[in-house]
DSSP file (Angstrom, degrees, kcal/mol; ACC not computed):
  #  RESIDUE AA STRUCTURE BP1 BP2  ACC     N-H-->O    O-->H-N    N-H-->O    O-->H-N    TCO  KAPPA ALPHA  PHI   PSI    X-CA   Y-CA   Z-CA
    1    1 A X              0   0    0      0, 0.0     2,-0.4     0, 0.0     0, 0.0   0.000 360.0 360.0 360.0 132.8   41.8   89.2  115.2
    2    2 A X        -     0   0    0      2,-0.0     2,-0.4     0, 0.0     0, 0.0  -0.771 360.0-152.8 -96.7 135.3   45.4   90.4  115.2
    3    3 A X        -     0   0    0     -2,-0.4     2,-0.3     0, 0.0     0, 0.0  -0.856   7.2-161.6-109.5 143.2   47.9   88.8  112.8
    4    4 A X        -     0   0    0     -2,-0.4     2,-0.3    21,-0.1     3,-0.0  -0.858  23.3-118.2-116.4 151.6   51.6   88.5  113.4
    5    5 A X     >  -     0   0    0     -2,-0.3     4,-2.3     1,-0.1     3,-0.3  -0.692  34.5-119.0 -76.6 148.4   54.5   87.9  111.0
    6    6 A X  H  > S+     0   0    0     -2,-0.3     4,-2.4     1,-0.2     5,-0.2   0.892 115.3  54.4 -56.3 -42.0   56.2   84.6  112.1
    7    7 A X  H  > S+     0   0    0      1,-0.2     4,-2.1     2,-0.2    -1,-0.2   0.884 109.2  47.0 -61.6 -38.2   59.4   86.6  112.7
    8    8 A X  H  > S+     0   0    0     -3,-0.3     4,-2.7     2,-0.2    -2,-0.2   0.915 111.8  51.0 -68.9 -40.9   57.6   89.0  115.1
    9    9 A X  H  X S+     0   0    0     -4,-2.3     4,-2.2     1,-0.2    16,-0.2   0.896 110.4  48.8 -62.0 -42.3   55.8   86.1  116.9
   10   10 A X  H  X S+     0   0    0     -4,-2.4     4,-2.8     2,-0.2     5,-0.2   0.924 112.4  48.7 -63.9 -45.7   59.2   84.3  117.5
   11   11 A X  H  X S+     0   0    0     -4,-2.1     4,-2.1     1,-0.2    -2,-0.2   0.940 113.4  46.1 -62.7 -47.4   60.8   87.5  118.8
   12   12 A X  H  X S+     0   0    0     -4,-2.7     4,-2.2     1,-0.2    -1,-0.2   0.883 114.5  48.6 -61.4 -38.3   58.0   88.2  121.2
   13   13 A X  H  X S+     0   0    0     -4,-2.2     4,-2.7    -5,-0.2     5,-0.2   0.936 109.7  50.4 -68.4 -46.6   57.9   84.6  122.4
   14   14 A X  H  X S+     0   0    0     -4,-2.8     4,-0.8     1,-0.2    -1,-0.2   0.888 113.4  47.0 -60.7 -38.8   61.6   84.4  122.9
   15   15 A X  H  < S+     0   0    0     -4,-2.1     3,-0.5    -5,-0.2     4,-0.3   0.928 113.7  47.0 -67.7 -44.8   61.5   87.6  125.0
   16   16 A X  H ><>S+     0   0    0     -4,-2.2     5,-2.6     1,-0.2     3,-1.4   0.849 104.5  59.0 -69.4 -35.7   58.5   86.5  127.0
   17   17 A X  H 3<5S+     0   0    0     -4,-2.7    16,-3.4     1,-0.3    -1,-0.2   0.798 101.0  57.3 -68.0 -25.8   59.8   83.0  127.9
   18   18 A X  T 3<5S+     0   0    0     -4,-0.8   137,-2.4    -3,-0.5   138,-0.4   0.596 120.6  26.9 -75.1 -12.8   62.8   84.6  129.6
   19   19 A X  T < 5S-     0   0    0     -3,-1.4    14,-0.1    -4,-0.3    -3,-0.1   0.355 136.1 -21.1-112.1-118.0   60.5   86.6  131.9
   20   20 A X  T   5S-     0   0    0      1,-0.2    -3,-0.2    12,-0.1    -4,-0.1   0.646  91.0-124.3 -76.1 -18.0   57.0   85.7  133.0
   21   21 A X      < -     0   0    0     -5,-2.6     2,-0.3    -6,-0.1    11,-0.2  -0.160  26.7-152.0  91.0 168.2   56.4   83.3  130.1
   22   22 A X  E     -A   31   0A   0      9,-1.9     9,-1.9     7,-0.1     2,-0.4  -0.975  25.6 -91.9-168.2 162.7   53.5   83.2  127.6
   23   23 A X  E     -A   30   0A   0     -2,-0.3     7,-0.2     7,-0.2     2,-0.1  -0.701  53.0-105.8 -81.9 137.4   51.5   81.1  125.4
   24   24 A X     >  -     0   0    0      5,-2.6     4,-1.7    -2,-0.4    -1,-0.1  -0.403  20.0-142.8 -61.9 128.1   53.0   80.8  121.9
   25   25 A X  T  4 S+     0   0    0    -16,-0.2    -1,-0.2     1,-0.2   -21,-0.1   0.656  98.6  47.0 -71.0 -11.1   50.9   82.9  119.4
   26   26 A X  T  4 S+     0   0    0      3,-0.1    -1,-0.2   -17,-0.1    -2,-0.0   0.882 132.1   8.3 -95.1 -44.6   51.4   80.2  116.7
   27   27 A X  T  4 S-     0   0    0      2,-0.1    -2,-0.2     0, 0.0     3,-0.1   0.582  89.4-123.8-115.8 -14.0   50.7   76.9  118.5
   28   28 A X     <  +     0   0    0     -4,-1.7     2,-0.2     1,-0.3    -3,-0.1   0.417  58.0 146.8  85.7  -2.1   49.3   77.9  121.9
   29   29 A X        -     0   0    0     -6,-0.1    -5,-2.6     1,-0.1    -1,-0.3  -0.454  52.7-115.9 -70.4 137.8   51.8   76.0  123.9
   30   30 A X  E     -A   23   0A   0     -7,-0.2     2,-0.4    -2,-0.2    -7,-0.2  -0.541  36.9-171.1 -74.5 139.2   52.9   77.6  127.2
   31   31 A X  E     +A   22   0A   0     -9,-1.9    -9,-1.9    -2,-0.2     2,-0.3  -0.998  17.1 149.7-135.8 136.0   56.5   78.5  127.3
   32   32 A X        -     0   0    0     -2,-0.4     2,-0.5   -11,-0.2    92,-0.3  -0.932  39.1-126.5-159.1 140.0   58.9   79.7  130.1
   33   33 A X        -     0   0    0    -16,-3.4     2,-0.4    -2,-0.3    90,-0.2  -0.810  28.9-156.8 -87.4 128.9   62.5   79.4  130.8
   34   34 A X  E     -B  122   0B   0     88,-2.4    88,-3.2    -2,-0.5     2,-0.8  -0.871  10.2-138.7-109.2 140.4   63.2   78.0  134.3
   35   35 A X  E     -B  121   0B   0    115,-0.5     2,-0.3    -2,-0.4    86,-0.2  -0.855  22.0-164.6-101.9 103.4   66.3   78.5  136.2
   36   36 A X  E     -B  120   0B   0     84,-2.7    84,-2.4    -2,-0.8     2,-0.3  -0.670   2.0-163.5 -90.7 137.2   67.3   75.3  137.9
   37   37 A X  E     -B  119   0B   0     -2,-0.3     2,-0.9    82,-0.2    82,-0.2  -0.861  29.6-112.0-114.2 151.9   69.9   75.2  140.7
   38   38 A X        -     0   0    0     80,-0.8     2,-0.1    -2,-0.3   105,-0.1  -0.766  50.8-177.5 -79.7 111.7   71.8   72.2  142.1
   39   39 A X     >  -     0   0    0     -2,-0.9     4,-2.9   102,-0.1   105,-0.2  -0.372  42.6 -85.8-105.2-174.6   70.2   72.0  145.5
   40   40 A X  H  > S+     0   0    0    103,-3.8     4,-3.3     1,-0.2     5,-0.3   0.889 125.2  54.2 -61.6 -40.4   70.9   69.7  148.5
   41   41 A X  H  > S+     0   0    0    102,-0.3     4,-2.2     1,-0.2    -1,-0.2   0.928 111.9  43.7 -61.8 -44.6   68.5   67.0  147.2
   42   42 A X  H  > S+     0   0    0      2,-0.2     4,-2.3     1,-0.2     5,-0.2   0.939 114.6  49.6 -64.4 -47.2   70.3   66.8  143.9
   43   43 A X  H  X S+     0   0    0     -4,-2.9     4,-1.9     1,-0.2    -2,-0.2   0.910 112.9  46.6 -58.5 -43.6   73.7   66.9  145.5
   44   44 A X  H  X S+     0   0    0     -4,-3.3     4,-2.8     1,-0.2    -1,-0.2   0.877 110.9  54.2 -66.1 -35.2   72.7   64.1  148.0
   45   45 A X  H  X S+     0   0    0     -4,-2.2     4,-2.4    -5,-0.3    -2,-0.2   0.872 106.5  50.2 -65.8 -37.3   71.3   62.1  145.1
   46   46 A X  H  X S+     0   0    0     -4,-2.3     4,-2.2     2,-0.2    -1,-0.2   0.913 112.6  47.1 -66.5 -41.0   74.5   62.3  143.2
   47   47 A X  H  X S+     0   0    0     -4,-1.9     4,-1.6    -5,-0.2    -2,-0.2   0.937 110.8  51.9 -65.1 -42.6   76.4   61.1  146.2
   48   48 A X  H  X S+     0   0    0     -4,-2.8     4,-0.9     1,-0.2     3,-0.3   0.925 108.5  52.1 -60.5 -43.2   73.8   58.3  146.7
   49   49 A X  H >X S+     0   0    0     -4,-2.4     3,-1.2     1,-0.2     4,-0.6   0.939 106.2  53.7 -57.1 -46.3   74.3   57.3  143.1
   50   50 A X  H 3< S+     0   0    0     -4,-2.2     3,-0.4     1,-0.3    -1,-0.2   0.839 112.3  44.1 -59.6 -33.1   78.1   57.1  143.6
   51   51 A X  H 3< S+     0   0    0     -4,-1.6    -1,-0.3    -3,-0.3    -2,-0.2   0.572 119.6  42.0 -88.8  -6.8   77.6   54.7  146.6
   52   52 A X  H << S+     0   0    0     -3,-1.2     8,-0.3    -4,-0.9    -2,-0.2   0.220  80.9 123.8-125.2  15.2   75.0   52.5  144.8
   53   53 A X     <  -     0   0    0     -4,-0.6     6,-0.2    -3,-0.4     5,-0.1  -0.368  58.0-122.5 -76.3 155.6   76.3   52.1  141.3
   54   54 A X    >   -     0   0    0      4,-3.1     3,-2.1    -2,-0.1    -1,-0.1  -0.237  44.6 -78.3 -86.0-173.4   76.8   48.6  139.9
   55   55 A X  T 3  S+     0   0    0      1,-0.3    -1,-0.1     2,-0.1    -2,-0.1   0.737 134.1  47.5 -60.4 -23.1   80.2   47.4  138.6
   56   56 A X  T 3  S-     0   0    0      2,-0.1    -1,-0.3     0, 0.0    -3,-0.0   0.381 122.2-104.5 -98.0   3.2   79.7   49.2  135.3
   57   57 A X  S <  S+     0   0    0     -3,-2.1    45,-0.5     1,-0.3     2,-0.2   0.323  77.4 130.1  98.4  -7.4   78.7   52.5  137.1
   58   58 A X  E     -D  101   0C   0     43,-0.1    -4,-3.1    -5,-0.1     2,-0.4  -0.487  33.3-171.8 -83.2 150.5   75.0   52.3  136.4
   59   59 A X  E     -D  100   0C   0     41,-2.7    41,-2.5    -6,-0.2     2,-1.0  -0.997  25.3-128.6-141.9 138.9   72.3   52.7  139.1
   60   60 A X  E >   -D   99   0C   0     -2,-0.4     3,-1.9    -8,-0.3    39,-0.2  -0.751  17.2-163.6 -86.0 104.9   68.5   52.3  138.9
   61   61 A X  G >  S+     0   0    0     37,-2.2     3,-2.2    -2,-1.0    -1,-0.2   0.798  84.6  69.6 -59.9 -29.8   67.1   55.5  140.3
   62   62 A X  G 3  S+     0   0    0     36,-0.6    -1,-0.3     1,-0.3    37,-0.1   0.678  96.1  54.2 -67.0 -16.3   63.7   53.8  140.8
   63   63 A X  G <  S+     0   0    0     -3,-1.9    -1,-0.3     6,-0.0    -2,-0.2   0.180  88.8 118.6 -96.6  14.8   65.3   51.8  143.6
   64   64 A X  S <  S-     0   0    0     -3,-2.2     5,-0.1     1,-0.2    -3,-0.0  -0.195  75.1 -75.4 -80.3 173.8   66.5   54.9  145.3
   65   65 A X    >>  -     0   0    0      1,-0.1     4,-2.0     3,-0.1     3,-0.8  -0.222  45.4-107.5 -67.9 158.5   65.6   56.1  148.8
   66   66 A X  H 3> S+     0   0    0      1,-0.3     4,-2.5     2,-0.2     5,-0.2   0.842 117.0  58.0 -56.5 -41.1   62.2   57.6  149.4
   67   67 A X  H 3> S+     0   0    0      1,-0.2     4,-0.9     2,-0.2    -1,-0.3   0.832 110.7  44.7 -61.8 -32.9   63.5   61.2  149.8
   68   68 A X  H <> S+     0   0    0     -3,-0.8     4,-1.3     2,-0.2     5,-0.4   0.889 112.3  49.4 -78.1 -39.1   65.1   60.9  146.4
   69   69 A X  H  < S+     0   0    0     -4,-2.0    -2,-0.2     1,-0.2    -3,-0.2   0.851 108.5  54.2 -68.2 -37.3   62.1   59.4  144.7
   70   70 A X  H  < S+     0   0    0     -4,-2.5    -1,-0.2     1,-0.2    -2,-0.2   0.832 106.7  51.1 -66.8 -33.7   59.7   62.0  146.1
   71   71 A X  H  < S-     0   0    0     -4,-0.9    -1,-0.2    -5,-0.2    -2,-0.2   0.840  78.1-164.4 -78.4 -31.7   61.7   65.0  144.8
   72   72 A X     <  +     0   0    0     -4,-1.3    -3,-0.1     1,-0.1    -4,-0.1   0.769  57.1 111.2  55.2  26.4   62.0   63.8  141.2
   73   73 A X    >   +     0   0    0     -5,-0.4     3,-1.9     1,-0.1     4,-0.3   0.591  40.9  88.3-107.0 -12.8   64.7   66.4  140.7
   74   74 A X  G >  S+     0   0    0     -6,-0.3     3,-2.0     1,-0.3     4,-0.2   0.842  79.9  64.8 -58.7 -34.6   67.9   64.2  140.3
   75   75 A X  G >  S+     0   0    0      1,-0.3     3,-1.7     2,-0.2    -1,-0.3   0.734  85.6  73.4 -66.5 -17.6   67.5   64.0  136.5
   76   76 A X  G X  S+     0   0    0     -3,-1.9     3,-2.0     1,-0.3     4,-0.4   0.727  76.6  78.8 -65.1 -18.5   68.0   67.7  136.2
   77   77 A X  G X >S+     0   0    0     -3,-2.0     5,-1.9    -4,-0.3     3,-0.9   0.698  76.5  75.5 -62.9 -15.5   71.7   67.1  136.9
   78   78 A X  G X 5S+     0   0    0     -3,-1.7     3,-1.6     1,-0.2    -1,-0.3   0.812  81.4  68.3 -61.8 -29.5   71.9   66.0  133.3
   79   79 A X  G < 5S+     0   0    0     -3,-2.0    -1,-0.2     1,-0.3    -2,-0.2   0.800 103.6  42.2 -63.1 -27.9   71.7   69.7  132.3
   80   80 A X  G < 5S-     0   0    0     -3,-0.9    -1,-0.3    -4,-0.4    -2,-0.2   0.369 117.6-112.4 -95.3   1.3   75.2   70.2  133.8
   81   81 A X  T < 5S+     0   0    0     -3,-1.6    25,-0.4    -4,-0.2    24,-0.3   0.755  81.3 126.6  69.5  26.7   76.5   67.0  132.3
   82   82 A X  S   <S+     0   0    0     -5,-1.9    21,-2.3    23,-0.2     2,-0.3   0.711  72.9  21.1 -86.7 -22.8   76.9   65.4  135.7
   83   83 A X  E     -E  102   0C   0     -6,-0.5     2,-0.4    19,-0.3    19,-0.2  -0.947  65.9-153.6-139.5 159.5   74.8   62.3  134.9
   84   84 A X  E     -E  101   0C   0     17,-2.5    17,-1.9    -2,-0.3     2,-0.3  -0.996  17.9-123.9-139.4 148.9   73.7   60.4  131.8
   85   85 A X  E     -E  100   0C   0     -2,-0.4    15,-0.2    15,-0.2     2,-0.2  -0.674  27.5-117.0 -92.3 137.2   70.8   58.2  131.1
   86   86 A X        -     0   0    0     13,-3.1    11,-0.5    -2,-0.3    13,-0.2  -0.504  41.8 -97.5 -73.1 143.4   71.2   54.7  129.8
   87   87 A X        -     0   0    0     -2,-0.2     2,-0.2     1,-0.1    -1,-0.1  -0.246  46.0 -98.5 -61.2 146.9   69.8   54.1  126.3
   88   88 A X        -     0   0    0      7,-0.1     2,-0.6     1,-0.1    -1,-0.1  -0.446  29.7-123.6 -72.2 136.9   66.4   52.6  126.3
   89   89 A X    >   -     0   0    0     -2,-0.2     3,-1.8     1,-0.2     5,-0.3  -0.698  14.4-146.9 -77.8 118.0   66.2   48.8  125.7
   90   90 A X  T 3  S+     0   0    0     -2,-0.6    -1,-0.2     1,-0.3    -2,-0.0   0.769  96.7  61.9 -60.2 -22.8   64.0   48.4  122.6
   91   91 A X  T 3  S+     0   0    0      2,-0.1     2,-0.4    -3,-0.0    -1,-0.3   0.705  92.2  79.2 -77.4 -17.7   62.7   45.1  124.1
   92   92 A X  S <  S-     0   0    0     -3,-1.8     2,-1.3     2,-0.1     5,-0.0  -0.737  78.6-137.8 -93.3 139.9   61.3   46.9  127.0
   93   93 A X        +     0   0    0     -2,-0.4     2,-0.3     3,-0.0    -3,-0.1  -0.414  65.1 113.6 -91.5  59.6   58.0   48.7  126.8
   94   94 A X        -     0   0    0     -2,-1.3     3,-0.1    -5,-0.3    -2,-0.1  -0.934  68.0-136.2-128.3 150.4   59.1   51.8  128.7
   95   95 A X  S    S+     0   0    0     -2,-0.3     2,-0.3     1,-0.2    -1,-0.1   0.931  95.3   2.8 -67.8 -44.5   59.6   55.4  127.7
   96   96 A X        -     0   0    0     -3,-0.1    -1,-0.2     1,-0.1    -9,-0.1  -0.943  68.0-129.2-139.0 160.3   62.9   55.5  129.7
   97   97 A X        -     0   0    0    -11,-0.5     3,-0.1    -2,-0.3   -10,-0.1   0.748  30.8-132.5 -84.0 -23.9   64.8   52.9  131.6
   98   98 A X        +     0   0    0      1,-0.3   -37,-2.2   -12,-0.2   -36,-0.6   0.553  66.6 125.7  81.2   9.0   65.3   54.8  134.9
   99   99 A X  E     +D   60   0C   0    -39,-0.2   -13,-3.1   -13,-0.2    -1,-0.3  -0.899  31.9 164.2-109.6 127.4   68.9   53.8  134.9
  100  100 A X  E     -DE  59  85C   0    -41,-2.5   -41,-2.7    -2,-0.5     2,-0.3  -0.814  18.4-158.4-131.4 167.2   71.6   56.5  135.1
  101  101 A X  E     -DE  58  84C   0    -17,-1.9   -17,-2.5    -2,-0.3     2,-0.2  -0.988  27.8-104.6-146.6 155.5   75.3   56.9  135.8
  102  102 A X  E     - E   0  83C   0    -45,-0.5   -19,-0.3    -2,-0.3     2,-0.1  -0.496  34.9-135.5 -71.1 142.0   77.6   59.6  137.0
  103  103 A X     >  -     0   0    0    -21,-2.3     4,-2.2    -2,-0.2     5,-0.2  -0.432  31.7 -98.5 -87.9 172.9   79.8   61.1  134.3
  104  104 A X  H  > S+     0   0    0      1,-0.2     4,-2.2     2,-0.2     5,-0.2   0.910 129.9  50.3 -55.9 -44.8   83.5   61.8  134.9
  105  105 A X  H  > S+     0   0    0    -24,-0.3     4,-2.6     1,-0.2    -1,-0.2   0.900 107.3  54.3 -63.3 -41.6   82.4   65.4  135.6
  106  106 A X  H  > S+     0   0    0    -25,-0.4     4,-2.2     1,-0.2    -2,-0.2   0.900 108.9  47.2 -60.2 -42.3   79.8   64.2  138.0
  107  107 A X  H  X S+     0   0    0     -4,-2.2     4,-1.5     2,-0.2     6,-0.2   0.902 111.5  51.3 -66.2 -41.5   82.3   62.2  140.0
  108  108 A X  H  <>S+     0   0    0     -4,-2.2     5,-2.7     1,-0.2     6,-0.8   0.898 109.8  51.4 -60.7 -39.9   84.7   65.2  140.0
  109  109 A X  H ><5S+     0   0    0     -4,-2.6     3,-1.5     1,-0.2    28,-0.5   0.933 109.7  46.4 -67.6 -45.2   81.9   67.4  141.3
  110  110 A X  H 3<5S+     0   0    0     -4,-2.2    -1,-0.2     1,-0.3    -2,-0.2   0.765 112.2  52.4 -69.5 -21.8   80.9   65.2  144.2
  111  111 A X  T 3<5S-     0   0    0     -4,-1.5    -1,-0.3    -5,-0.2    -2,-0.2   0.381 117.5-113.3 -92.8   5.9   84.5   64.7  145.2
  112  112 A X  T < 5S+     0   0    0     -3,-1.5    -3,-0.2     2,-0.2    -2,-0.1   0.616  83.0 120.5  78.8  13.7   85.0   68.5  145.3
  113  113 A X  S   <S+     0   0    0     -5,-2.7     2,-0.3    -6,-0.2    -4,-0.2   0.561  75.0  19.8 -88.5  -9.0   87.4   68.6  142.3
  114  114 A X        -     0   0    0     -6,-0.8    23,-0.3    -5,-0.1     2,-0.3  -0.969  64.6-136.4-150.3 165.8   85.3   70.9  140.1
  115  115 A X        -     0   0    0     -2,-0.3     2,-0.3    21,-0.1    21,-0.2  -0.771  15.1-153.3-114.2 165.0   82.6   73.4  140.2
  116  116 A X  E     -F  135   0D   0     19,-2.0    19,-3.2    -2,-0.3   -78,-0.1  -0.905  38.6 -76.5-132.4 166.1   79.6   73.8  137.9
  117  117 A X  E     -F  134   0D   0     -2,-0.3    17,-0.3    17,-0.3   -79,-0.2  -0.336  40.2-131.6 -60.6 140.6   77.5   76.7  136.9
  118  118 A X  S    S+     0   0    0     15,-3.1   -80,-0.8     1,-0.2     2,-0.4   0.860  85.8  29.1 -68.0 -34.1   75.1   77.6  139.8
  119  119 A X  E     -B   37   0B   0     14,-0.4    12,-2.4   -82,-0.2     2,-0.5  -0.990  60.6-158.4-134.3 135.9   72.0   77.9  137.5
  120  120 A X  E     -BC  36 130B   0    -84,-2.4   -84,-2.7    -2,-0.4     2,-0.7  -0.950  16.4-145.2-105.2 123.1   70.9   76.2  134.3
  121  121 A X  E     -BC  35 129B   0      8,-2.8     7,-3.4    -2,-0.5     8,-1.1  -0.820  27.0-172.2 -92.3 119.9   68.3   78.1  132.3
  122  122 A X  E     +BC  34 127B   0    -88,-3.2   -88,-2.4    -2,-0.7     2,-0.4  -0.938  19.5 177.8-124.5 132.1   66.1   75.5  130.7
  123  123 A X  E >  S- C   0 126B   0      3,-2.6     3,-1.4    -2,-0.4   -90,-0.1  -0.997  79.7  -8.5-130.6 128.8   63.3   75.6  128.1
  124  124 A X  T 3  S-     0   0    0     -2,-0.4    -1,-0.1   -92,-0.3     3,-0.1   0.872 129.2 -57.1  56.0  42.8   61.6   72.5  126.8
  125  125 A X  T 3  S+     0   0    0      1,-0.2     2,-0.4    -3,-0.0    -1,-0.3   0.632 116.8 110.3  66.6  18.5   64.2   70.3  128.6
  126  126 A X  E <  S-C  123   0B   0     -3,-1.4    -3,-2.6     0, 0.0     2,-0.4  -0.976  73.3-116.1-123.1 136.9   67.1   72.0  126.8
  127  127 A X  E     -C  122   0B   0     -2,-0.4    -5,-0.3    -5,-0.2     3,-0.1  -0.580  26.4-178.2 -72.6 125.9   69.7   74.3  128.4
  128  128 A X  E     -     0   0B   0     -7,-3.4     2,-0.3     1,-0.4    -1,-0.2   0.834  65.9 -34.0 -86.4 -45.2   69.4   77.8  126.9
  129  129 A X  E     -C  121   0B   0     -8,-1.1    -8,-2.8     0, 0.0    -1,-0.4  -0.962  56.1-118.5-166.7 169.7   72.4   79.2  128.9
  130  130 A X  E     -C  120   0B   0     -2,-0.3   -10,-0.2   -10,-0.2     2,-0.1  -0.812  31.8-106.9-112.8 155.9   74.1   79.0  132.3
  131  131 A X        -     0   0    0    -12,-2.4    28,-0.2    -2,-0.3   -13,-0.1  -0.426  24.5-124.4 -73.6 161.5   74.6   81.6  134.9
  132  132 A X  S    S+     0   0    0     26,-1.1    -1,-0.1    -2,-0.1    27,-0.1   0.852  87.2  88.3 -73.5 -34.1   78.1   83.1  135.3
  133  133 A X        -     0   0    0     25,-0.3   -15,-3.1   -16,-0.1   -14,-0.4  -0.326  67.6-149.5 -67.0 147.7   78.2   82.2  139.0
  134  134 A X  E     -F  117   0D   0    -17,-0.3     2,-0.3   -16,-0.1   -17,-0.3  -0.758   7.8-159.7-116.0 161.6   79.6   78.7  140.0
  135  135 A X  E     -F  116   0D   0    -19,-3.2   -19,-2.0    -2,-0.3     2,-0.2  -0.942   4.5-149.1-136.2 160.3   78.8   76.3  142.8
  136  136 A X     >  -     0   0    0     -2,-0.3     4,-2.3   -21,-0.2     5,-0.2  -0.703  37.2 -96.6-120.8 178.3   80.6   73.4  144.5
  137  137 A X  H  > S+     0   0    0    -28,-0.5     4,-2.0   -23,-0.3     5,-0.1   0.852 121.3  53.2 -69.3 -34.0   79.2   70.3  146.2
  138  138 A X  H  > S+     0   0    0      2,-0.2     4,-0.5     1,-0.2    -1,-0.2   0.924 112.6  43.5 -70.6 -40.6   79.5   71.8  149.7
  139  139 A X  H >4 S+     0   0    0      1,-0.2     3,-1.0     2,-0.2     4,-0.2   0.899 112.7  53.1 -68.7 -38.2   77.5   74.9  148.8
  140  140 A X  H >< S+     0   0    0     -4,-2.3     3,-1.7     1,-0.3   -97,-0.2   0.875 101.7  59.6 -64.5 -35.5   75.0   72.8  146.9
  141  141 A X  H 3< S+     0   0    0     -4,-2.0    -1,-0.3     1,-0.3    -2,-0.2   0.702 105.0  51.1 -67.6 -16.1   74.4   70.6  149.9
  142  142 A X  T << S+     0   0    0     -3,-1.0     2,-0.5    -4,-0.5    -1,-0.3   0.391  90.2  95.0 -99.4   4.9   73.4   73.6  151.9
  143  143 A X    <   -     0   0    0     -3,-1.7  -103,-3.8    -4,-0.2  -102,-0.3  -0.858  60.5-151.3-105.1 126.6   70.8   74.9  149.3
  144  144 A X        -     0   0    0     -2,-0.5     2,-0.2  -105,-0.2    -2,-0.1  -0.622  28.9-101.6 -86.9 149.2   67.1   74.0  149.7
  145  145 A X        -     0   0    0     -2,-0.3     2,-0.5     4,-0.0    -1,-0.1  -0.478  35.2-162.6 -65.7 136.8   64.8   73.8  146.7
  146  146 A X     >  -     0   0    0     -2,-0.2     4,-2.2     1,-0.2     5,-0.1  -0.946  14.2-170.9-128.0 112.1   62.6   76.8  146.4
  147  147 A X  H  > S+     0   0    0     -2,-0.5     4,-2.8     1,-0.2     5,-0.2   0.919  90.5  53.9 -63.5 -43.9   59.5   76.5  144.2
  148  148 A X  H  > S+     0   0    0      1,-0.2     4,-1.7     2,-0.2    -1,-0.2   0.916 108.3  49.0 -58.0 -43.7   58.9   80.2  144.3
  149  149 A X  H  4 S+     0   0    0      2,-0.2    -1,-0.2     1,-0.2    -2,-0.2   0.935 111.6  49.6 -63.8 -41.9   62.5   81.0  143.1
  150  150 A X  H >< S+     0   0    0     -4,-2.2     3,-1.5     1,-0.2  -115,-0.5   0.951 112.9  46.1 -58.9 -48.9   62.1   78.5  140.3
  151  151 A X  H 3< S+     0   0    0     -4,-2.8    -1,-0.2     1,-0.3    -2,-0.2   0.753 111.6  52.3 -67.8 -24.3   58.8   80.0  139.2
  152  152 A X  T 3< S+     0   0    0     -4,-1.7    -1,-0.3    -5,-0.2    -2,-0.2   0.152  79.2 144.2 -97.8  16.5   60.1   83.6  139.4
  153  153 A X    <   -     0   0    0     -3,-1.5     2,-0.4    -5,-0.1  -120,-0.1  -0.314  25.9-175.8 -57.7 135.1   63.1   82.9  137.2
  154  154 A X    >   -     0   0    0      1,-0.1     3,-1.7  -134,-0.0     4,-0.4  -0.987  21.6-148.9-128.3 121.1   64.1   85.8  135.0
  155  155 A X  G >> S+     0   0    0   -137,-2.4     3,-1.3    -2,-0.4     4,-0.7   0.835  97.4  62.8 -62.8 -30.3   67.0   85.1  132.7
  156  156 A X  G 34 S+     0   0    0   -138,-0.4    -1,-0.3     1,-0.3     3,-0.1   0.672  91.9  69.0 -68.2 -17.5   68.0   88.8  132.9
  157  157 A X  G <4 S+     0   0    0     -3,-1.7    -1,-0.3     1,-0.2    -2,-0.2   0.758 108.6  30.6 -71.4 -24.1   68.7   88.3  136.6
  158  158 A X  T <4        0   0    0     -3,-1.3   -26,-1.1    -4,-0.4   -25,-0.3   0.471 360.0 360.0-122.0  -1.1   71.7   86.1  136.1
  159  159 A X     <        0   0    0     -4,-0.7    -3,-0.1   -28,-0.2    -2,-0.1   0.401 360.0 360.0-127.7 360.0   73.6   86.9  132.9
């Protein structure tokens, strides 16, 4: 059995998750940083939200069109600060409410007034870093989701 110092294990894990990924030598949990892009489905979802929000700006994503519900990718827009989730109602026995709204930045993005980083590098649902390249709503609407590209993310490719 090989033993690691905790500092060595952390260093090896951080390096590996930015590439092919690895199981943590301490807890065994799989780790990998994934590079998410705003693709056409997410961009269309943001536009759909804008057209279907209630008077306070909230929209129940679970009532969205089939194409949006099947992709399950709209919530990744939170990594760019384009949407925010409504706080959970303690009276409801749900993990999350499914109710979101566009942020000011999200509205500016769908109206073509701002750009966002093309790729968000995410580990354990937290942004580690963003790519230097930016994208706008028109470009995002032309990008298809690529599972292969997501799985082959290497942080060194984009920063």
